[in-house]
A tleap script that builds the chain and sets N, CA, C and O, in Angstrom:
source leaprc.protein.ff14SB
mol = sequence {
  NMET ALA ASN LYS PRO THR TYR ASN ARG GLU
  LEU THR LYS LYS VAL LEU GLN GLY ILE ARG
  ASP ALA VAL ARG GLU LEU VAL GLU LYS SER
  ALA ALA ASN ASN GLU SER LEU VAL ILE GLY
  ASP ASN ASP GLY THR ILE LYS ILE VAL PRO
  ALA LYS GLU LEU LEU GLU SER LEU LYS GLU
  LYS VAL ASN CGLN
}
set mol.1.N position { 0.856 -1.165 0.000 }
set mol.1.CA position { 0.000 0.000 0.000 }
set mol.1.C position { 0.903 1.229 0.000 }
set mol.1.O position { 1.866 1.308 0.763 }
set mol.2.N position { 0.585 2.164 -0.847 }
set mol.2.CA position { 1.375 3.393 -0.957 }
set mol.2.C position { 1.152 4.251 0.283 }
set mol.2.O position { 0.945 3.732 1.380 }
set mol.3.N position { 1.193 5.501 0.108 }
set mol.3.CA position { 0.988 6.450 1.184 }
set mol.3.C position { -0.447 6.311 1.711 }
set mol.3.O position { -1.399 6.512 0.958 }
set mol.4.N position { -0.609 5.971 2.983 }
set mol.4.CA position { -1.930 5.676 3.545 }
set mol.4.C position { -2.910 6.848 3.447 }
set mol.4.O position { -4.053 6.626 3.048 }
set mol.5.N position { -2.527 8.084 3.788 }
set mol.5.CA position { -3.490 9.197 3.643 }
set mol.5.C position { -3.951 9.387 2.192 }
set mol.5.O position { -5.118 9.694 1.952 }
set mol.6.N position { -3.054 9.210 1.238 }
set mol.6.CA position { -3.422 9.336 -0.171 }
set mol.6.C position { -4.378 8.218 -0.564 }
set mol.6.O position { -5.360 8.458 -1.267 }
set mol.7.N position { -4.103 7.015 -0.121 }
set mol.7.CA position { -4.956 5.865 -0.401 }
set mol.7.C position { -6.351 6.104 0.166 }
set mol.7.O position { -7.348 5.841 -0.506 }
set mol.8.N position { -6.424 6.603 1.402 }
set mol.8.CA position { -7.716 6.869 2.043 }
set mol.8.C position { -8.503 7.936 1.287 }
set mol.8.O position { -9.714 7.804 1.110 }
set mol.9.N position { -7.823 8.991 0.841 }
set mol.9.CA position { -8.497 10.049 0.085 }
set mol.9.C position { -9.064 9.506 -1.216 }
set mol.9.O position { -10.202 9.803 -1.578 }
set mol.10.N position { -8.268 8.711 -1.915 }
set mol.10.CA position { -8.718 8.147 -3.186 }
set mol.10.C position { -9.894 7.186 -2.978 }
set mol.10.O position { -10.855 7.197 -3.748 }
set mol.11.N position { -9.812 6.370 -1.949 }
set mol.11.CA position { -10.900 5.441 -1.645 }
set mol.11.C position { -12.169 6.213 -1.301 }
set mol.11.O position { -13.255 5.857 -1.760 }
set mol.12.N position { -12.041 7.258 -0.504 }
set mol.12.CA position { -13.182 8.092 -0.134 }
set mol.12.C position { -13.821 8.708 -1.371 }
set mol.12.O position { -15.046 8.716 -1.495 }
set mol.13.N position { -13.011 9.222 -2.283 }
set mol.13.CA position { -13.536 9.813 -3.521 }
set mol.13.C position { -14.320 8.787 -4.328 }
set mol.13.O position { -15.390 9.093 -4.855 }
set mol.14.N position { -13.791 7.577 -4.424 }
set mol.14.CA position { -14.455 6.525 -5.195 }
set mol.14.C position { -15.777 6.112 -4.560 }
set mol.14.O position { -16.768 5.906 -5.260 }
set mol.15.N position { -15.792 5.992 -3.245 }
set mol.15.CA position { -17.012 5.606 -2.547 }
set mol.15.C position { -18.081 6.689 -2.703 }
set mol.15.O position { -19.236 6.380 -2.996 }
set mol.16.N position { -17.705 7.946 -2.511 }
set mol.16.CA position { -18.662 9.040 -2.651 }
set mol.16.C position { -19.209 9.133 -4.069 }
set mol.16.O position { -20.397 9.395 -4.257 }
set mol.17.N position { -18.362 8.923 -5.061 }
set mol.17.CA position { -18.826 8.945 -6.446 }
set mol.17.C position { -19.800 7.805 -6.702 }
set mol.17.O position { -20.790 7.988 -7.411 }
set mol.18.N position { -19.540 6.653 -6.145 }
set mol.18.CA position { -20.448 5.525 -6.274 }
set mol.18.C position { -21.810 5.806 -5.655 }
set mol.18.O position { -22.844 5.430 -6.207 }
set mol.19.N position { -21.801 6.468 -4.510 }
set mol.19.CA position { -23.056 6.840 -3.851 }
set mol.19.C position { -23.819 7.841 -4.706 }
set mol.19.O position { -25.028 7.705 -4.894 }
set mol.20.N position { -23.116 8.848 -5.228 }
set mol.20.CA position { -23.765 9.839 -6.103 }
set mol.20.C position { -24.400 9.170 -7.318 }
set mol.20.O position { -25.537 9.474 -7.681 }
set mol.21.N position { -23.661 8.264 -7.939 }
set mol.21.CA position { -24.176 7.555 -9.114 }
set mol.21.C position { -25.418 6.732 -8.767 }
set mol.21.O position { -26.388 6.722 -9.526 }
set mol.22.N position { -25.391 6.050 -7.633 }
set mol.22.CA position { -26.519 5.211 -7.223 }
set mol.22.C position { -27.749 6.066 -6.912 }
set mol.22.O position { -28.865 5.701 -7.282 }
set mol.23.N position { -27.554 7.188 -6.243 }
set mol.23.CA position { -28.675 8.074 -5.922 }
set mol.23.C position { -29.278 8.642 -7.200 }
set mol.23.O position { -30.499 8.688 -7.350 }
set mol.24.N position { -28.424 9.070 -8.114 }
set mol.24.CA position { -28.923 9.614 -9.383 }
set mol.24.C position { -29.733 8.561 -10.142 }
set mol.24.O position { -30.796 8.868 -10.682 }
set mol.25.N position { -29.244 7.336 -10.185 }
set mol.25.CA position { -29.962 6.264 -10.873 }
set mol.25.C position { -31.319 6.006 -10.198 }
set mol.25.O position { -32.326 5.818 -10.881 }
set mol.26.N position { -31.344 6.000 -8.879 }
set mol.26.CA position { -32.594 5.809 -8.141 }
set mol.26.C position { -33.595 6.910 -8.474 }
set mol.26.O position { -34.767 6.631 -8.728 }
set mol.27.N position { -33.140 8.154 -8.472 }
set mol.27.CA position { -34.028 9.279 -8.752 }
set mol.27.C position { -34.528 9.221 -10.195 }
set mol.27.O position { -35.707 9.465 -10.452 }
set mol.28.N position { -33.644 8.900 -11.134 }
set mol.28.CA position { -34.049 8.827 -12.541 }
set mol.28.C position { -35.096 7.733 -12.757 }
set mol.28.O position { -36.090 7.958 -13.448 }
set mol.29.N position { -34.883 6.559 -12.178 }
set mol.29.CA position { -35.845 5.459 -12.332 }
set mol.29.C position { -37.169 5.787 -11.653 }
set mol.29.O position { -38.235 5.471 -12.181 }
set mol.30.N position { -37.103 6.412 -10.498 }
set mol.30.CA position { -38.324 6.792 -9.784 }
set mol.30.C position { -39.097 7.858 -10.561 }
set mol.30.O position { -40.326 7.814 -10.624 }
set mol.31.N position { -38.385 8.807 -11.145 }
set mol.31.CA position { -39.036 9.845 -11.944 }
set mol.31.C position { -39.700 9.233 -13.169 }
set mol.31.O position { -40.804 9.632 -13.540 }
set mol.32.N position { -39.045 8.276 -13.794 }
set mol.32.CA position { -39.615 7.613 -14.972 }
set mol.32.C position { -40.896 6.863 -14.628 }
set mol.32.O position { -41.772 6.707 -15.478 }
set mol.33.N position { -41.008 6.398 -13.387 }
set mol.33.CA position { -42.193 5.668 -12.940 }
set mol.33.C position { -43.189 6.554 -12.199 }
set mol.33.O position { -44.146 6.067 -11.597 }
set mol.34.N position { -42.945 7.879 -12.252 }
set mol.34.CA position { -43.827 8.856 -11.611 }
set mol.34.C position { -44.011 8.570 -10.118 }
set mol.34.O position { -45.130 8.610 -9.605 }
set mol.35.N position { -42.918 8.284 -9.434 }
set mol.35.CA position { -42.945 7.967 -8.008 }
set mol.35.C position { -42.420 9.137 -7.185 }
set mol.35.O position { -41.883 10.103 -7.727 }
set mol.36.N position { -42.581 9.037 -5.891 }
set mol.36.CA position { -42.035 10.015 -4.949 }
set mol.36.C position { -40.976 9.332 -4.099 }
set mol.36.O position { -40.964 8.109 -3.955 }
set mol.37.N position { -40.084 10.147 -3.538 }
set mol.37.CA position { -39.031 9.640 -2.664 }
set mol.37.C position { -39.095 10.363 -1.327 }
set mol.37.O position { -39.519 11.516 -1.254 }
set mol.38.N position { -38.677 9.685 -0.286 }
set mol.38.CA position { -38.618 10.278 1.047 }
set mol.38.C position { -37.192 10.772 1.259 }
set mol.38.O position { -36.232 10.011 1.129 }
set mol.39.N position { -37.066 12.061 1.589 }
set mol.39.CA position { -35.744 12.641 1.813 }
set mol.39.C position { -35.733 13.361 3.160 }
set mol.39.O position { -36.783 13.675 3.720 }
set mol.40.N position { -34.547 13.612 3.661 }
set mol.40.CA position { -34.376 14.393 4.877 }
set mol.40.C position { -33.548 15.622 4.561 }
set mol.40.O position { -32.573 15.535 3.815 }
set mol.41.N position { -33.920 16.764 5.115 }
set mol.41.CA position { -33.133 17.978 4.877 }
set mol.41.C position { -32.101 18.152 5.987 }
set mol.41.O position { -31.976 17.303 6.870 }
set mol.42.N position { -31.370 19.249 5.936 }
set mol.42.CA position { -30.290 19.490 6.905 }
set mol.42.C position { -30.793 19.662 8.331 }
set mol.42.O position { -30.040 19.469 9.286 }
set mol.43.N position { -32.070 20.026 8.478 }
set mol.43.CA position { -32.645 20.210 9.814 }
set mol.43.C position { -33.200 18.922 10.389 }
set mol.43.O position { -33.654 18.893 11.533 }
set mol.44.N position { -33.166 17.842 9.591 }
set mol.44.CA position { -33.689 16.564 10.044 }
set mol.44.C position { -35.163 16.368 9.732 }
set mol.44.O position { -35.771 15.384 10.154 }
set mol.45.N position { -35.735 17.314 8.988 }
set mol.45.CA position { -37.136 17.204 8.604 }
set mol.45.C position { -37.271 16.202 7.467 }
set mol.45.O position { -36.496 16.221 6.511 }
set mol.46.N position { -38.255 15.336 7.582 }
set mol.46.CA position { -38.506 14.319 6.560 }
set mol.46.C position { -39.571 14.845 5.614 }
set mol.46.O position { -40.598 15.375 6.039 }
set mol.47.N position { -39.304 14.688 4.307 }
set mol.47.CA position { -40.240 15.173 3.295 }
set mol.47.C position { -40.457 14.100 2.234 }
set mol.47.O position { -39.562 13.310 1.935 }
set mol.48.N position { -41.657 14.089 1.678 }
set mol.48.CA position { -41.944 13.241 0.528 }
set mol.48.C position { -41.945 14.160 -0.689 }
set mol.48.O position { -42.729 15.107 -0.763 }
set mol.49.N position { -41.060 13.871 -1.643 }
set mol.49.CA position { -40.865 14.740 -2.794 }
set mol.49.C position { -41.060 13.932 -4.070 }
set mol.49.O position { -40.542 12.821 -4.186 }
set mol.50.N position { -41.811 14.489 -5.039 }
set mol.50.CA position { -41.906 13.794 -6.328 }
set mol.50.C position { -40.508 13.640 -6.932 }
set mol.50.O position { -39.713 14.580 -6.919 }
set mol.51.N position { -40.220 12.470 -7.450 }
set mol.51.CA position { -38.882 12.205 -7.984 }
set mol.51.C position { -38.541 13.143 -9.134 }
set mol.51.O position { -37.378 13.509 -9.305 }
set mol.52.N position { -39.529 13.537 -9.920 }
set mol.52.CA position { -39.275 14.472 -11.029 }
set mol.52.C position { -38.766 15.808 -10.506 }
set mol.52.O position { -37.875 16.415 -11.099 }
set mol.53.N position { -39.330 16.261 -9.402 }
set mol.53.CA position { -38.896 17.514 -8.782 }
set mol.53.C position { -37.461 17.370 -8.250 }
set mol.53.O position { -36.636 18.269 -8.416 }
set mol.54.N position { -37.185 16.256 -7.626 }
set mol.54.CA position { -35.850 15.996 -7.096 }
set mol.54.C position { -34.827 15.893 -8.221 }
set mol.54.O position { -33.699 16.366 -8.076 }
set mol.55.N position { -35.203 15.288 -9.328 }
set mol.55.CA position { -34.315 15.171 -10.477 }
set mol.55.C position { -33.963 16.549 -11.025 }
set mol.55.O position { -32.815 16.796 -11.394 }
set mol.56.N position { -34.932 17.434 -11.081 }
set mol.56.CA position { -34.668 18.806 -11.541 }
set mol.56.C position { -33.682 19.517 -10.624 }
set mol.56.O position { -32.794 20.227 -11.096 }
set mol.57.N position { -33.833 19.330 -9.314 }
set mol.57.CA position { -32.906 19.983 -8.377 }
set mol.57.C position { -31.500 19.395 -8.494 }
set mol.57.O position { -30.515 20.109 -8.306 }
set mol.58.N position { -31.396 18.089 -8.805 }
set mol.58.CA position { -30.077 17.488 -9.019 }
set mol.58.C position { -29.421 18.056 -10.269 }
set mol.58.O position { -28.217 18.312 -10.282 }
set mol.59.N position { -30.212 18.254 -11.321 }
set mol.59.CA position { -29.674 18.834 -12.562 }
set mol.59.C position { -29.179 20.254 -12.326 }
set mol.59.O position { -28.158 20.657 -12.881 }
set mol.60.N position { -29.906 21.022 -11.495 }
set mol.60.CA position { -29.496 22.390 -11.181 }
set mol.60.C position { -28.176 22.395 -10.425 }
set mol.60.O position { -27.325 23.246 -10.684 }
set mol.61.N position { -27.988 21.469 -9.502 }
set mol.61.CA position { -26.743 21.390 -8.737 }
set mol.61.C position { -25.562 21.057 -9.634 }
set mol.61.O position { -24.465 21.579 -9.441 }
set mol.62.N position { -25.783 20.192 -10.610 }
set mol.62.CA position { -24.713 19.805 -11.523 }
set mol.62.C position { -24.309 20.993 -12.400 }
set mol.62.O position { -23.132 21.153 -12.723 }
set mol.63.N position { -25.274 21.818 -12.783 }
set mol.63.CA position { -25.010 22.951 -13.654 }
set mol.63.C position { -24.356 24.128 -12.934 }
set mol.63.O position { -23.880 25.057 -13.586 }
set mol.64.N position { -24.323 24.106 -11.627 }
set mol.64.CA position { -23.739 25.232 -10.876 }
set mol.64.C position { -22.244 25.211 -10.908 }
set mol.64.O position { -21.602 26.086 -10.327 }
savepdb mol mol.pdb
quit
């Protein structure tokens, strides 16, 4: 194993990217099926959001 802090950073980046990809796929499939998803905001409030609405907000974040 090379430099441990570098290895940990790279592993963390890969794991986070995998999570982002999985969430995006979930939202896209849910939007295609006209479903809603349960999400939590930063305050801990639970909300039910149409997947199409959530997909639009994800697209806006990517474009920023």
